[in-house]
N, C-alpha and C positions, 0 to 999 in steps of 0.2 A: 882641411877644415880650419876656418878662421877662429882665433880665440875671441871671446867676448870683449868688445871694446876696443879690438885692434882695427887699424885702418886697413881697408882692402888693398892689396897690391894692384896694380894695373900692369898687365903683361902686354897689352897691345891697345892703341888707340888710333881711330881713323876718323878723318873729318871729309865731309863731302860738301860741295857746292851745287849739288843737284845733277841732273842728267844733262842739262842744257849747256853747262860749262860758261865759261865767261868770254870767250872770244866774240860771240854775236854782238852783244851790246857795244863792245869796244871798237870793232870793226864798223858797225853801223854809224857810231858817233864820230868817228874819225873820218868816214866818207862824208858825212853831212857837214862837218866843220871845213873839210877842205873844199867841197863844192861851194859853200857859202863864201869862203875866201876868195877862190877863183872868180865867182860871180861879182863879187864887189870890185875885184881888180879889173875885170873886164869892163865892168860898169864906168870905171873912173878913167881908164886908158883907152881902150878900143872904141867906147862909143862917144869920143869926143865930137864927132860929125853929126850925131843925133842925140841933142840934149834932152829931148823927151824920154828916152830910154833910161837916162842916167838915174832919175830917182825911183823908178820902180825896180831897176835891177839892183840898187843899193839898198832898198827896203827888203827884197827877198833874199839877198846875199847876208845882210845883217841879221835877218831872222834865222837862216841857216847856221849862222856862225854862232849865235846865242843858243840854238837848238841842240846843237852838237853835243857839248858838255851836258846839257840837260838830258838827252838820250842816255849818256853813259852813266850818269846819276841814277837815273830811274831804273834802267836795265840792272845795275849792279845791286841796288836795293831789293829788286825783285828776286835776285838770285840768292842774296844775303837771307832772305825769309824762308828760302827752301833748303838751307843749310842743315845738315844732320852730322851727328857725331856717335861713333860706336865705340864703347869701352869694353874691353874684354878684362875683366877683374877677376881676384881671386872668389869673389863670392857670386860671380854669374856675368852676364853679358846686360850691358846698359845701353839701350838706344834712346837718344835725345833728339828730338825733330819738332820744329815749330813750338819750342816752348814745354813740350809734353816730354816726359821721361817714362820710359818703359824698362823695368828690370826684371830680369829672368834668372832665377837661381841656376846653377849648373844641375842640381838634382831634379829639376822638373823638365830638362830637355831629354826627349827620347831620342831624337835623330836630328841631324844636321844635313841638309839637301842643297845643292846648287841647281837651280833652274835657268837654262839659256834665256835669254842672253845676260841677264845681270840680276837674277832674284836669287836671294838665299832664304831658305825656309827653315825655321826652327820648329819642328814638331814638340808639342809640349804635352806632358801627362795631364795636367789640370785645366787647360784652356785650349782656345782654338790656336792654330799655328800662328806664329809671329814671321810675317812676311817682310824682309828687309830688301827694298828695293829703292835705294836712294841714290844711286850712281856712285857707289864707292869704288876706288880703282881696284881693278883685278878681283873680282867678287869671287872667282873660283878659288883664286888661293885663299882669300879672307874665309871661306866657308870651310876648307881645309883646316885652317888655323883654329878656327871655332871648335871644329870637331875634335881637334888634337887636344885643345884645353878641357873639353867636355869629358874626354876619356881620361885625362889625368885627374880631372876632379873626382871622377867616380872611383879612383883607386886612393884619394886622399893625398894627392901628390902636389896640390896648389896650396901655398901658404901666403898668409898674409905678411906684409913686412914688419920686421920686429923693431924697426928704427922708429925714434920718436919724431915728431914734426920738428922741423929746425927752427921755427918760430912758434911763439906761444902768444896767444892774446891775454892781456891782464884780465 
């Protein structure tokens, strides 16, 4: 149990970028950028004999070359919006997702359950179950870790850090 005013100790922290991952927008952007560059190259070198094709191919290739980085930027920003973090602290579980934060004290967690393929369910005494399905890596091991800390908290084995903060604000 934490002392009043003590800073909760963080035993585990996980960050997720969602279930989609980051490879999709990057691969799509690289493909679009490469296709645009090749199209411009073809328009300027191979189509010398047909000058009417050059302006159209150059415009399409140039648009694809500009669109590649834009696709990457928009795709990565969409992924960042779906980012979530999970902190297992001495005072409970804290789930932060899309600017909202949910804190569940250890004493209110009745059961921790893993449901395939990637869901962790925290059964609570005082509220509906909290479902954690945000694409965290190795959710089965994470569920075991949450349950281990829940059991330790039940016996009073979790303590907040006794150290003072290294920096003080005036």
